[in-house]
C-alpha positions in Angstrom: 20.9 -21.7 4.6 20.4 -23.7 7.8 16.8 -22.4 8.1 16.0 -23.5 4.6 17.4 -27.0 5.2 15.3 -27.3 8.4 12.2 -26.2 6.4 12.9 -28.8 3.8 13.2 -31.5 6.5 10.0 -30.4 8.1 8.2 -30.6 4.7 9.8 -34.0 4.0 8.6 -35.4 7.4 5.1 -34.1 6.7 5.0 -35.9 3.4 6.5 -39.1 4.8 3.6 -39.2 7.3 1.1 -38.8 4.5 2.6 -41.5 2.2 0.6 -44.3 3.8 -2.7 -42.5 3.2 -1.6 -41.6 -0.4 -0.6 -45.2 -1.0 -4.0 -46.6 0.1 -5.8 -44.2 -2.3 -3.6 -43.8 -5.3 -5.4 -46.4 -7.4 -8.7 -44.6 -7.3 -7.4 -41.2 -8.2 -8.5 -39.5 -5.0 -5.2 -39.8 -3.3 -3.4 -38.0 -6.1 -5.6 -35.0 -6.0 -5.4 -34.9 -2.2 -1.6 -35.0 -2.3 -1.5 -32.3 -5.0 -3.8 -30.1 -2.9 -1.6 -30.5 0.2 1.6 -29.8 -1.7 0.1 -26.6 -3.1 -0.9 -25.3 0.3 2.5 -26.1 1.8 4.3 -24.4 -1.0 5.5 -20.8 -0.5 3.8 -19.9 -3.9 0.1 -20.7 -4.0 -2.8 -19.9 -6.3 -6.3 -20.6 -4.8 -8.1 -23.0 -7.1 -11.6 -22.6 -5.5 -11.9 -18.8 -6.0 -14.0 -17.8 -9.0 -14.9 -14.2 -8.1 -13.3 -11.0 -9.6 -10.0 -9.6 -8.3 -10.3 -7.5 -5.2 -7.9 -4.8 -6.6 -5.8 -3.9 -9.6 -2.2 -2.5 -9.5 -2.3 1.1 -8.2 -2.0 4.1 -10.6 -0.3 7.2 -9.2 -0.2 10.9 -10.3 2.7 13.3 -10.4 2.5 15.9 -7.6 0.3 14.0 -5.2 1.4 14.1 -1.6 0.5 11.5 1.0 0.7 12.4 4.7 0.7 9.7 7.4 0.0 9.7 11.2 3.7 9.4 11.8 4.1 13.0 10.5 5.8 11.9 7.4 4.8 13.3 4.0 5.8 11.6 0.7 5.3 13.5 -2.6 5.5 12.0 -6.1 8.2 13.8 -8.0 8.1 11.8 -11.3 6.5 8.8 -12.9 8.9 6.5 -14.9 8.0 3.5 -17.1 7.7 1.1 -14.2 8.7 3.1 -11.1 7.5 6.1 -9.1 10.0 8.7 -7.9 9.1 10.0 -4.4 10.6 12.6 -2.0 9.8 12.8 1.6 10.0 15.8 4.0 13.4 14.7 5.2 14.8 15.5 1.7 15.3 11.8 1.0 14.4 10.6 -2.5 13.5 7.0 -3.4 12.2 5.0 -6.3 9.5 2.4 -5.8 7.3 0.2 -7.9 3.6 0.9 -7.9 3.4 -2.4 -6.2 4.0 -1.1 -2.7 4.7 -4.6 -1.1 8.2 -4.2 -2.5 10.6 -2.0 -0.5 12.1 0.9 -2.4 14.3 0.0 -5.4 16.7 2.9 -4.8 16.9 5.3 -1.8 19.2 8.3 -1.7 19.9 10.4 1.5 22.6 12.7 2.7 24.3 9.6 4.2 24.4 7.3 1.2 22.4 5.1 -1.1 20.5 1.8 -0.9 19.8 -0.3 -4.0 17.6 -3.4 -4.2 17.1 -6.1 -6.8 14.2 -8.6 -6.8 13.9 -12.0 -8.4 10.2 -11.7 -9.4 8.2 -9.3 -11.7 7.3 -5.9 -10.4 3.6 -6.7 -10.5 3.9 -9.9 -8.3 0.7 -10.6 -6.4 -1.5 -8.4 -8.6 -4.4 -8.5 -9.4 -5.4 -9.3 -5.9 -7.0 -12.7 -5.5 -7.8 -13.9 -1.9 -5.5 -16.6 -0.8 -2.8 -15.9 -3.4 0.7 -16.3 -1.9 4.1 -15.4 -3.4 7.7 -15.8 -2.3 10.5 -13.6 -3.5 14.1 -12.6 -2.7 15.8 -9.3 -2.6 19.5 -8.3 -2.9 20.3 -5.2 -0.9 23.4 -3.1 -1.5 24.3 -0.3 0.9 26.9 2.3 0.1 27.6 5.0 2.7 29.2 8.3 1.8 32.8 8.5 2.9 33.3 4.7 3.0 34.9 2.5 0.4 33.0 -0.5 -1.0 29.5 -1.5 -0.1 27.6 -3.9 2.2 25.5 -6.7 0.7 22.5 -8.3 2.3 19.9 -10.8 1.2 16.2 -10.9 2.3 13.4 -13.3 1.7 9.7 -12.4 1.6 6.5 -14.4 1.7 3.4 -12.3 0.9 -0.3 -13.3 1.0 -3.5 -11.7 -0.1 -5.6 -12.3 3.1 -8.9 -11.0 1.7 -11.5 -8.3 2.2 -11.4 -6.2 5.4 -13.2 -3.2 6.7 -10.8 -0.6 7.9 -11.5 2.6 9.8 -8.9 5.5 9.8 -9.1 9.1 10.8 -10.8 10.3 7.6 -13.4 7.5 7.3 -14.3 3.8 7.1 -13.5 1.9 3.9 -13.7 -1.5 2.2 -10.1 -2.6 1.9 -8.0 -5.6 0.9 -5.6 -7.0 3.6 -2.2 -8.0 2.4 0.4 -9.5 4.7 4.2 -10.0 4.1 6.7 -11.8 6.3 10.4 -11.0 5.9 13.1 -13.6 6.7 16.9 -13.3 6.9 19.2 -16.2 7.2 16.2 -18.5 7.8 14.8 -16.4 10.7 11.6 -14.4 10.8 12.5 -10.8 11.1 9.4 -8.7 10.4 5.7 -8.7 9.4 4.0 -6.0 7.5 0.3 -5.8 6.9 -1.3 -3.3 4.5 -4.9 -2.3 4.1 -5.3 -1.3 0.5 -8.4 0.6 -0.6 -9.0 0.1 -4.4 -11.2 3.2 -4.8 -8.4 5.4 -3.4 -5.6 3.5 -5.1 -3.4 3.4 -2.1 -3.2 1.8 1.3 -4.7 3.7 4.3 -3.1 1.7 7.1 0.1 -0.3 7.6 1.1 -2.3 10.6 4.7 -3.3 11.3 5.7 -6.0 13.8 9.3 -7.2 14.6 10.8 -9.1 17.5 11.8 -6.9 20.4 10.1 -3.8 19.0 6.8 -2.1 19.6 4.2 -2.6 16.9 4.0 0.4 14.6 0.5 1.3 13.4 0.6 4.0 10.7 -2.5 5.5 9.1 -2.8 7.6 6.0 -4.1 11.0 7.2 -4.5 13.0 4.0 -3.9 13.1 0.3 -3.1 16.4 -1.4 -3.6 16.0 -5.1 -1.1 17.4 -7.5 -2.2 20.4 -9.6 0.5 20.2 -12.3 -0.8 21.1 -15.7 -3.8 23.0 -14.5 -4.4 26.7 -15.2 -4.3 29.3 -12.5 -8.0 29.8 -12.8 -8.7 26.1 -12.3 -6.4 25.9 -9.3 -8.2 28.9 -7.7 -11.6 27.4 -8.4 -10.6 24.1 -6.7 -9.1 26.0 -3.7 -12.3 28.0 -3.3 -14.5 24.9 -3.6 -12.5 23.2 -0.8 -12.6 26.3 1.5 -16.3 27.0 1.0 -17.3 23.4 1.4 -15.3 22.9 4.6 -16.5 26.3 6.0 -20.2 26.2 5.1 -21.4 22.8 3.9 -23.2 20.5 6.3 -22.0 17.0 6.6 -23.4 14.6 4.0 -24.3 17.3 1.4 -22.3 17.4 -1.8 -20.7 20.4 -3.4 -19.9 20.2 -7.1 -17.7 22.0 -9.6 -17.0 21.5 -13.3 -14.5 23.2 -15.6 -15.8 25.3 -18.4 -14.3 22.8 -20.9 -16.1 20.0 -19.1 -12.9 17.9 -18.9 -12.6 18.1 -15.1 -15.3 17.6 -12.5 -15.0 17.6 -8.7 -17.5 16.5 -6.0 -16.8 17.1 -2.4 -18.7 15.8 0.6 -17.9 16.5 4.3 -18.3 13.3 6.3 -17.7 14.3 9.9 -17.0 17.4 12.0 -14.7 17.2 15.0 -13.4 19.6 17.7 -10.0 19.2 19.3 -9.3 19.6 23.0 -7.9 23.1 22.1 -11.2 24.1 20.5 -10.0 23.8 16.9 -12.6 22.6 14.4 -11.6 19.8 12.0 -13.6 18.0 9.3 -13.1 14.8 7.3 -14.2 14.7 3.7 -14.3 12.7 0.5 -13.4 14.4 -2.8 -14.1 12.6 -6.1 -12.2 13.9 -9.1 -13.4 12.9 -12.6 -11.2 13.5 -15.6 -9.8 12.0 -18.8 -8.1 9.2 -16.8 -11.3 8.2 -14.9 -12.6 8.8 -11.4 -10.4 8.9 -8.3 -11.3 9.3 -4.7 -9.2 11.7 -2.6 -10.3 11.6 1.1 -8.7 13.8 3.7 -8.8 15.6 7.1 -8.6 19.4 7.3 -8.6 21.8 10.3 -9.6 25.4 10.6 -6.7 27.8 11.5 -6.9 31.0 13.5 -7.4 33.2 10.3 -10.4 31.1 9.1 -8.5 29.1 6.5 -8.8 25.3 6.3 -5.6 23.4 6.0 -5.3 19.7 5.1 -3.3 17.7 7.6 
């Protein structure tokens, strides 16, 4: 509360200093537009008026069974897709529900220690589609209930998120055109944390996230690989896709495309190796881009795979 009062006082002092200028110009109409512009830029919620280009990205669309592996060693797999939420499970056997809008923390998280539930005071698609300069403020109510304890703990958080704009980002499996999104979290009027995402529209997910907080080391986490879900595909199709991946990684030179299409023509896959690496232990690894075309459109699935001792390639 004290932090919000101080912020109001700061904003009030700023506008007092500007009153003289606004008063001199208010009769010719220029002062009013200047004041309105300044007010908009000082507001926590802001829509850029001078941007007339297309959005830089639409709300992500996810697929059941897809698994995302990060440089931290964590893997998150999509268990189910609900009306407005995605149900995930990580390799620590924790399950959580999250909006497709990844700037929001998880809505519900369940572990062997208890449960965390969050409510937000803005729509689930806040900030989308992505327009450079757009800024939004929202609040969350966090309820924590630990197993074996009576009652629950209640917290409140405030977030201010901004679409920074276009950014080229390079991660382990390639270089991409991304959209940079930054969010600052506050608690009791104090800045607590900053998160920056680098979202790649053609992938439909972020490939890098940077977390900063007072007194902590910066955490820089990259997306290492995506393993697409194969639910609903026949055994023959699954085998064909596996063979395509193994043969491409084993034999195909970098930059040359390998193609596969189902007999029915409803599914097509193009795979291109982008780089070949060799670890200090002598193990070969390759980065690749896999484009999957189906009834729901095209999607890019990049990744990094390494050759095991028995000659098989395994995505990391």
